C-alpha positions in Angstrom: -27.1 -23.4 26.1 -25.2 -25.6 27.6 -24.0 -23.9 31.3 -24.9 -21.2 33.3 -26.9 -18.3 31.2 -25.4 -15.3 33.6 -22.0 -16.2 32.9 -22.8 -16.3 28.8 -24.3 -13.3 28.9 -21.1 -11.3 30.8 -18.6 -13.2 28.4 -21.4 -12.3 25.5 -21.1 -8.4 26.7 -17.5 -8.9 26.6 -17.2 -10.1 23.2 -19.3 -7.6 21.5 -17.5 -4.6 22.8 -14.0 -6.1 21.9 -15.7 -7.0 18.9 -16.7 -3.4 18.6 -13.1 -2.2 19.7 -11.5 -4.2 16.5 -13.9 -2.7 14.0 -13.4 0.9 14.8 -9.0 0.3 15.4 -8.8 -1.8 12.4 -10.2 0.8 10.0 -8.2 3.6 12.2 -5.0 1.6 11.7 -6.1 1.0 8.2 -6.5 4.8 7.0 -4.1 6.0 9.1 -0.4 7.2 7.1 2.1 4.2 7.6 4.4 5.8 10.1 5.2 5.9 13.4 2.0 7.2 15.5 -1.7 6.6 15.0 -1.1 3.5 13.1 1.0 1.2 14.9 -0.8 2.5 18.2 -4.6 1.7 16.4 -2.7 -1.7 15.1 -1.8 -2.4 18.3 -5.5 -1.8 20.5 -6.7 -4.3 17.0 -4.8 -6.8 17.9 -5.3 -6.5 22.0 -8.6 -6.7 21.3 -9.0 -9.7 18.9 -6.9 -11.4 21.2 -10.2 -10.5 23.3 -12.6 -11.6 20.5 -10.4 -14.9 20.4 -10.3 -16.0 24.2 -14.4 -14.6 24.7 -15.3 -16.3 21.2 -13.5 -20.3 22.4 -15.5 -19.2 25.8 -18.8 -19.1 24.4 -18.1 -21.4 21.7 -17.2 -24.3 24.8 -20.6 -23.5 26.4 -22.5 -24.4 22.7 -20.0 -26.6 20.8 -22.8 -27.6 18.4 -24.2 -24.1 17.6 -20.9 -22.5 17.6 -17.9 -24.5 16.6 -18.0 -22.8 13.0 -16.8 -19.4 14.4 -14.6 -21.2 17.2 -12.8 -22.0 13.5 -13.5 -18.2 11.7 -12.4 -16.6 15.1 -9.0 -18.6 15.3 -8.2 -18.3 12.0 -8.6 -13.8 12.4 -6.0 -14.5 15.4 -3.7 -16.8 13.3 -3.4 -14.4 10.6 -3.5 -11.0 12.4 -0.3 -13.1 15.0 1.2 -13.7 12.0 1.4 -10.5 10.5 2.3 -9.3 13.4 5.1 -11.2 13.7 6.4 -10.5 9.8 6.7 -7.0 10.9 8.6 -7.8 14.3 10.7 -9.9 13.2 12.2 -7.9 10.4 11.3 -10.9 7.8 11.8 -10.9 3.9 8.6 -9.8 2.7 7.1 -9.1 5.3 5.6 -5.7 4.9 3.6 -7.3 2.1 2.8 -10.6 4.1 1.3 -8.3 7.5 -0.9 -6.3 4.7 -2.3 -9.6 3.5 -2.1 -11.1 7.3 -3.8 -8.6 8.9 -6.4 -7.4 5.9 -7.3 -11.7 6.4 -7.7 -11.2 10.5 -10.3 -7.8 9.7 -12.4 -9.6 6.8 -12.6 -12.7 9.1 -13.4 -10.9 12.0 -16.7 -9.5 10.4 -17.3 -12.7 8.8 -17.9 -14.0 12.0 -20.1 -10.7 12.8 -21.7 -11.4 9.9 -22.2 -15.0 9.9 -23.6 -15.1 13.7 -25.5 -12.1 13.3 -26.5 -11.2 9.5 -30.7 -12.4 9.7 -30.6 -10.0 12.5 -30.0 -7.2 10.5 -31.5 -4.5 8.6 -30.9 -5.2 4.5 -28.7 -8.2 5.7 -31.5 -10.6 6.8 -32.7 -10.5 3.4 -29.6 -11.8 1.7 -29.3 -15.2 1.6 -26.7 -17.7 4.4 -24.4 -17.7 1.8 -24.1 -14.0 2.1 -23.2 -13.8 5.3 -20.8 -16.2 4.9 -18.8 -14.7 1.3 -19.8 -10.7 1.5 -16.7 -9.6 3.8 -14.1 -11.9 1.6 -16.2 -9.9 -1.2 -15.2 -6.8 -0.1 -12.1 -7.1 1.9 -10.2 -9.2 -1.2 -9.5 -6.9 -3.7 -8.9 -4.7 -1.4 -6.2 -6.6 -0.2 -5.1 -7.2 -3.4 -5.0 -3.3 -3.7 -3.0 -2.8 -0.5 -0.6 -5.3 -2.3 -0.1 -3.2 -5.6 0.8 -0.3 -4.0 3.7 -1.3 -1.8 6.3 -1.5 -4.0 8.4 -4.6 -4.8 12.2 -4.6 -3.3 14.7 -4.7 -5.6 16.9 -7.8 -5.1 20.2 -6.9 -3.9 23.4 -6.4 -6.7 25.3 -9.8 -7.1 28.4 -9.5 -4.8 26.9 -6.7 -2.3 28.8 -6.7 1.3 25.5 -5.5 2.5 24.8 -8.0 5.8 22.1 -7.8 7.8 20.2 -4.9 5.5 16.3 -4.8 5.0 16.0 -4.7 1.6 13.7 -2.7 -0.8 10.5 -1.2 0.4 11.5 -2.1 4.1 14.4 -0.3 4.4 14.2 3.5 5.4 16.6 6.0 4.3 18.9 7.1 7.4 19.0 11.0 8.3 22.6 12.0 9.1 22.6 15.5 11.7 
């Protein structure tokens, strides 16, 4: 290990705490009703903590590049995926809800993949598995759940030909307006 052991230990501690916060807030966001309140709050905390995980993972990888380069790639993909999923909703892209679901789910799978690749050999039960299970296990569980969530999301209908509505969101993204 290159660099200062104290610096590495402090970075690792921050990385672990941020990672644990991601795991918890990610589950809260996934299991919460998709409306104002708990879901967006937990999602914002998840994204902030994932940002911290990405920064700390990048610094840790810089200190042990030969050992941690694959984890740096996984962390980068997790952060980019979450950033794309977040942007899809914030910028109200067409199909943004589905892209949000797919990208945020993928970021969570990648987060867990990084954890298991780094720590799986030290965990009870997991240490009995072949190393390839650390790489493939989170995806084997997470991808079917992401597909299920995508299939449950209503497919937006195309706008009728000659529609004069401009700038309206389509289908599942459109929310009814309440008149009072």
